[in-house]
C-alpha positions as CSV (number, residue, x, y, z in Angstrom):
1,X,48.4,9.4,-10.4
2,X,44.3,9.1,-10.1
3,X,42.5,6.0,-11.1
4,X,38.8,4.4,-10.5
5,X,38.6,1.0,-9.7
6,X,35.4,-0.9,-10.0
7,X,35.1,-4.5,-8.0
8,X,32.8,-6.5,-6.4
9,X,32.6,-6.3,-2.6
10,X,33.7,-9.7,-2.1
11,X,36.9,-8.8,-3.8
12,X,37.5,-6.5,-1.5
13,X,40.3,-8.2,0.5
14,X,43.3,-7.7,2.5
15,X,45.6,-8.6,-0.4
16,X,44.1,-6.1,-2.9
17,X,44.5,-3.2,-0.3
18,X,48.4,-4.2,0.3
19,X,48.3,-4.0,-3.6
20,X,47.0,-0.6,-3.6
21,X,49.5,0.4,-0.7
22,X,52.1,-0.8,-2.8
23,X,51.3,1.8,-6.0
24,X,52.1,4.7,-3.5
25,X,54.7,5.9,-1.2
26,X,54.5,5.4,2.6
27,X,54.0,9.1,3.2
28,X,51.7,9.9,0.6
29,X,48.0,10.7,1.3
30,X,45.2,9.1,-0.3
31,X,41.4,9.9,-1.0
32,X,39.3,6.7,-1.1
33,X,35.4,7.2,-2.1
34,X,33.4,3.9,-2.3
35,X,29.5,3.8,-3.6
36,X,27.7,1.3,-5.2
37,X,27.5,1.0,-8.7
38,X,24.3,0.4,-11.0
39,X,25.4,-1.4,-14.3
40,X,22.0,-1.2,-15.3
41,X,22.0,-4.9,-16.1
42,X,24.8,-4.7,-18.5
43,X,26.6,-7.6,-16.6
44,X,23.8,-10.2,-15.8
45,X,24.4,-13.3,-17.0
46,X,22.9,-14.4,-20.3
47,X,23.4,-17.2,-22.8
48,X,24.6,-17.0,-26.3
49,X,21.0,-16.9,-27.7
50,X,20.1,-14.3,-25.2
51,X,23.2,-12.2,-26.5
52,X,22.7,-12.7,-30.0
53,X,19.1,-11.7,-29.7
54,X,19.8,-8.5,-27.8
55,X,22.3,-7.4,-30.3
56,X,19.9,-8.4,-33.2
57,X,17.1,-6.0,-31.8
58,X,19.4,-3.3,-31.1
59,X,20.7,-3.5,-34.9
60,X,17.1,-3.9,-36.0
61,X,16.3,-0.6,-33.9
62,X,19.1,1.4,-35.4
63,X,18.0,0.5,-39.1
64,X,14.2,1.4,-38.3
65,X,15.5,4.3,-36.1
66,X,13.2,3.3,-33.3
67,X,14.4,3.2,-29.7
68,X,17.5,5.6,-30.5
69,X,18.7,9.2,-29.6
70,X,20.6,11.4,-31.1
71,X,22.8,14.3,-29.6
72,X,25.0,17.1,-30.5
73,X,28.2,17.2,-29.3
74,X,27.3,20.1,-26.8
75,X,24.0,18.4,-25.9
76,X,25.8,15.3,-24.9
77,X,28.1,17.6,-22.9
78,X,25.5,19.3,-21.2
79,X,23.4,16.2,-20.4
80,X,26.4,14.5,-18.7
81,X,27.2,17.3,-17.0
82,X,24.0,17.9,-15.8
83,X,23.9,13.9,-14.6
84,X,27.5,14.5,-12.8
85,X,26.2,17.3,-11.0
86,X,22.9,15.5,-9.9
87,X,25.2,13.1,-8.0
């Protein structure tokens, strides 16, 4: 079993660790990797009005084909591979 869990640092509690331990056998070896995550501001608090304005702007940009990019499947695959390799 492999999983990625994204939590806030204040949610990392002894109870959380107990729940993770319960998912695996006592003899199973685990690998844990911890790194900070950037959400690029996607999880910031915003009012309903700010949200609607942001969505409407995105729709207008799509309609006008501004501030958009287009990638073929292979271009997207290459880009993601390059970004992952850069980590």
